[in-house]
C-alpha positions in Angstrom: -12.4 13.3 12.4 -10.6 11.2 9.8 -9.6 12.8 6.5 -7.4 11.7 3.6 -5.1 14.0 1.7 -4.0 13.3 -1.9 -0.4 14.4 -2.3 2.9 13.1 -3.6 5.9 11.4 -2.0 7.5 14.7 -1.3 4.9 15.3 1.5 6.7 15.6 4.9 4.0 13.6 6.7 4.1 10.9 4.1 7.8 10.7 4.4 7.6 10.4 8.2 5.1 7.6 8.1 7.2 5.8 5.5 10.2 6.0 7.9 8.0 4.3 10.6 6.9 1.7 8.0 10.5 1.0 7.0 11.5 0.5 10.6 8.7 -2.0 11.1 9.5 -3.9 8.0 13.2 -4.0 8.9 12.2 -6.0 12.0 9.7 -8.2 10.2 11.8 -8.9 7.2 15.1 -9.3 8.9 17.9 -10.2 6.5 15.4 -9.9 3.5 14.8 -6.2 4.2 17.5 -4.9 1.9 16.0 -6.9 -1.0 12.6 -5.4 -0.5 13.8 -1.9 0.3 15.2 -1.5 -3.2 11.7 -1.7 -4.6 10.1 0.7 -2.1 11.8 3.9 -3.0 9.4 6.8 -2.6 11.2 9.6 -4.3 9.1 9.8 -7.4 5.6 8.7 -6.4 3.1 11.1 -7.9 0.2 9.6 -6.1 0.6 9.4 -2.4 -2.1 9.6 0.3 -1.9 10.6 4.0 -4.7 9.9 6.5 -5.2 12.3 9.3 -7.1 12.2 12.6 -7.7 15.9 13.2 -4.3 17.3 12.2 -2.2 14.2 13.1 -0.9 11.9 10.3 -1.9 8.4 11.2 -1.5 6.4 8.0 -0.5 6.4 4.4 -0.5 4.6 1.0 0.6 5.3 -2.5 0.0 4.3 -6.1 2.5 3.6 -8.8 1.7 2.9 -12.5 2.4 -0.7 -13.3 0.8 -1.0 -16.8 -1.7 0.9 -19.0 -4.6 -0.5 -17.0 -3.1 -1.3 -13.6 -1.8 0.6 -10.6 0.3 -0.9 -7.9 -0.5 -0.1 -4.3 2.6 0.8 -2.4 3.7 1.9 1.1 0.5 1.0 3.0 1.0 1.9 6.7 -1.1 2.7 9.8 0.4 3.9 13.0 0.3 1.1 15.7 -2.0 3.1 18.0 -4.6 3.4 15.2 -4.6 -0.2 14.0 -7.7 -2.5 14.2 -10.0 0.5 13.7 -10.6 0.2 9.9 -8.0 2.8 9.0 -6.1 0.6 6.5 -9.3 -0.3 4.7 -10.3 3.4 4.6 -6.9 4.3 3.0 -7.1 1.4 0.6 -10.6 2.3 -0.5 -9.5 5.9 -1.1 -6.5 4.7 -3.2 -8.9 2.5 -5.2 -11.2 5.4 -5.8 -8.3 7.5 -7.0 -7.2 4.7 -9.3 -10.6 4.6 -10.9 -10.6 8.4 -11.4 -7.2 8.1 -13.1 -8.8 5.6 -15.5 -7.1 2.4 -14.4 -9.0 -0.9 -14.1 -7.3 -2.8 -11.4 -4.8 -2.7 -8.5 -2.1 -5.1 -7.7 0.2 -5.2 -4.7 2.8 -7.3 -2.9 3.2 -8.0 0.8 5.3 -10.3 2.8 4.4 -13.6 4.5 5.6 -11.9 7.8 2.7 -9.4 7.5 -0.3 -11.5 8.4 -2.4 -8.4 9.2 -1.8 -7.1 5.7 -2.7 -10.4 4.1 -5.9 -10.5 6.1 -6.8 -6.9 5.1 -6.3 -7.5 1.4 -8.4 -10.7 1.5 -11.1 -8.9 3.5 -11.1 -6.0 0.9 -11.7 -8.3 -2.0 -8.2 -8.9 -3.3 -7.2 -12.3 -4.6 -3.8 -14.0 -4.5 -2.1 -14.1 -7.9 1.3 -15.5 -9.0 4.1 -13.3 -7.9 4.7 -10.6 -10.6 7.7 -8.6 -11.7 10.6 -8.4 -9.3 8.7 -10.7 -6.9 8.7 -13.7 -9.2 10.3 -16.6 -7.5 10.5 -14.8 -4.1 9.1 -17.3 -1.6 8.4 -14.6 1.1 6.2 -12.5 -1.2 2.5 -12.8 -1.5 0.9 -10.8 -4.5 -2.7 -9.8 -4.9 -4.9 -8.1 -7.4 -8.4 -6.6 -7.4 -10.4 -5.6 -10.4 -12.0 -2.2 -10.0 -14.6 -2.8 -12.8 -18.0 -3.7 -11.4 -19.1 -7.2 -12.3 -21.9 -7.4 -14.9 
């Protein structure tokens, strides 16, 4: 059975999954990894989520306040043996529900061009590409997305 647990970045399972994510990204990003790593510190994330299959942690994601109406999705990861089973979409949907409960109206996120699976996931889940924001402005390897969480009239 799959469950999601709302926690914070101090959670040991979240930290272990983020270490796996960082290892994967260091390979994908190569020499660009140090640039991205500076924006992915998890020490103070109040809104982190861990997905479990039975008692085993298999994926994670987090939210970080970006503005008064926007949360930024951070640290999305699914263990390799659980990929292509809808787990990332489940985690993303749970993060969006949490965002709504907190009173925010949209989510934004950044991913890299070397992560085609992530790009496909975000498009499939209704995210649209936007101009690179914040620290990602002018970074050619970054792809930024947003999704409104307000139902269309």
